[in-house]
N, C-alpha and C positions, 0 to 999 in steps of 0.2 A: 866227087863227080857232080856236075851241074844237074840241077833238077830236070831240065828238058831232056838231058841225055838218058837218065835212068827211066824217066816216064815213057820215053819213046821205046826203049828196049822192053819195058814192062808191057806196053800196049802190043808190041809185036808178038811177045810170048802169049799174051791173052788171046789175041786173034788166032794164034796157031793151036790153041787148045781145042780138043774135040771131045764130045760127050760132056759129062759132068766133071767139075773140078772145084777145088777150093783155092783160096788166095795163096795158101801155103805152096801149092804146086807151082804157081808163077814165081813166088819168092825164091823157092829152091832152084828153079830153072835159071834164074838170074844169078843166084849165088854161085852156081857151078861155072859161070862166066866171069866171076869176080866182081859182079855188080851187087853191092850191098848198101842200099840207102838206109836212112834212119828208120828203125822199126815203126815209129809213129806215123810215118808217111804212107803206109800201105792202106790204112782205112780211107784216107782221102782219095787215093788213087781208085780204089774199088767203088767208092761212092760216086765219083765222077764217071767211071765207066758204066755204071748202072744208069745214071741220069742221061748219059749220051746214047743209051740203047745198045751199047756194045755187048753187055752181058745182062743176064737176068737171074734173080735168085729163084731156086726151085722150090723153096719152102722147106727143104730138108736141111738138117744139120749133121755134121760129121766131125769126129774127133781128129785133131791135128796129130801129126806124127812126130814132130820135133820134140825131143826130151824137154827143152826149155819151155814148151807150150803146155806141158803137163796134161796132154790129151784133152784140152778144153775143146768145147764144141764151137764150130764155125760154120757159116753159111755155105751151102753148096750152090755153085753157079753153073750156067750153061750159056752158050751163044744162042741168041734168039733165032727162031726158024725163019 
């Protein structure tokens, strides 16, 4: 999948998030639609979304749910008010 295609889909999912969420929530939503970019790409996507003001970190950290993530802590995000 081309970079612009998955990033557009990821941005749509991110904009649809309500309340607090973690990056894994967006990743899992795209995976259910068969969109699975390289795992290393997600950090850059969320950094750009923060810099663009689309999301903001809450300062909280939450354990990931995926067994492959081994419950490591990740930032919690929200859409700015």
